[in-house]
C-alpha positions as CSV (number, residue, x, y, z in Angstrom):
1,M,0.0,0.0,0.0
2,K,1.4,3.4,-0.9
3,P,1.7,5.8,2.0
4,K,-1.0,8.3,2.3
5,I,0.1,11.9,3.3
6,I,-2.4,14.3,4.7
7,L,-1.7,18.0,5.1
8,A,-3.7,19.3,8.1
9,S,-3.8,22.8,7.0
10,A,-5.9,25.2,4.9
11,S,-2.7,26.8,3.6
12,K,-2.7,26.8,-0.2
13,A,1.1,27.7,0.0
14,R,2.0,24.7,2.1
15,S,0.0,22.4,-0.3
16,R,1.7,24.0,-3.3
17,I,5.2,23.3,-1.7
18,L,4.4,19.7,-1.3
19,S,3.2,19.5,-4.9
20,Q,6.3,21.2,-6.2
21,C,8.4,18.7,-4.3
22,G,6.5,15.9,-6.1
23,I,4.8,14.8,-2.8
24,P,1.2,13.5,-3.5
25,H,-1.0,14.5,-0.7
26,K,-4.5,15.2,0.4
27,V,-5.7,18.3,2.3
28,I,-7.9,17.7,5.4
29,I,-8.5,21.1,7.2
30,S,-8.3,20.8,11.0
31,N,-11.1,22.1,13.1
32,A,-8.7,22.6,16.0
33,R,-8.9,25.9,17.8
34,E,-5.5,27.7,17.7
35,I,-4.5,29.3,21.0
36,I,-1.6,31.6,21.9
37,D,-0.2,31.4,25.5
38,Y,1.7,34.7,25.9
39,T,3.7,33.2,28.7
40,K,5.3,30.8,26.3
41,S,7.7,31.4,23.3
42,P,6.5,31.8,19.8
43,Q,8.3,28.4,19.0
44,Y,6.3,26.7,21.7
45,N,3.0,28.1,20.5
46,A,3.6,27.1,16.8
47,L,4.6,23.7,17.8
48,Y,1.7,23.3,20.1
49,N,-0.9,24.5,17.5
50,A,0.7,22.4,14.7
51,T,0.6,19.3,16.9
52,K,-3.0,20.0,17.8
53,K,-4.0,20.2,14.2
54,A,-2.2,17.0,13.3
55,I,-3.8,15.1,16.1
56,E,-7.3,16.4,15.4
57,V,-7.0,15.2,11.8
58,S,-5.2,11.9,12.5
59,D,-7.9,10.9,14.9
60,K,-10.3,10.7,11.9
61,L,-8.0,8.5,9.8
62,K,-7.3,4.7,9.8
63,Y,-3.8,5.2,8.3
64,G,-1.5,7.7,6.8
65,F,1.1,10.3,7.7
66,V,-0.3,13.6,8.9
67,I,1.6,16.9,8.6
68,G,0.5,19.7,10.9
69,A,2.0,23.2,10.6
70,D,1.6,26.6,12.2
71,T,3.2,30.0,11.7
72,I,3.7,32.6,14.4
73,V,5.2,36.0,13.5
74,S,7.0,37.8,16.3
75,L,8.9,41.1,16.5
76,G,11.1,41.6,19.5
77,R,9.2,40.6,22.5
78,R,5.7,40.8,20.9
79,Q,3.9,37.9,19.2
């Protein structure tokens, strides 16, 4: 069985990057609610949200690899 790759993101840019790399995939948009904890680092928040998205989508699947991603923009000490 060929591995099934799922992108748990509504980002057309991320989907386009996978396609440009020759990686066949399916997009399933996560319904996970993103949160920002201002007591944590931007890296922590991005990883937390990406993981939350991937888990929410993977819970609906029987098999496959799920890619979750999130972007946080920060400037200085502000997120």
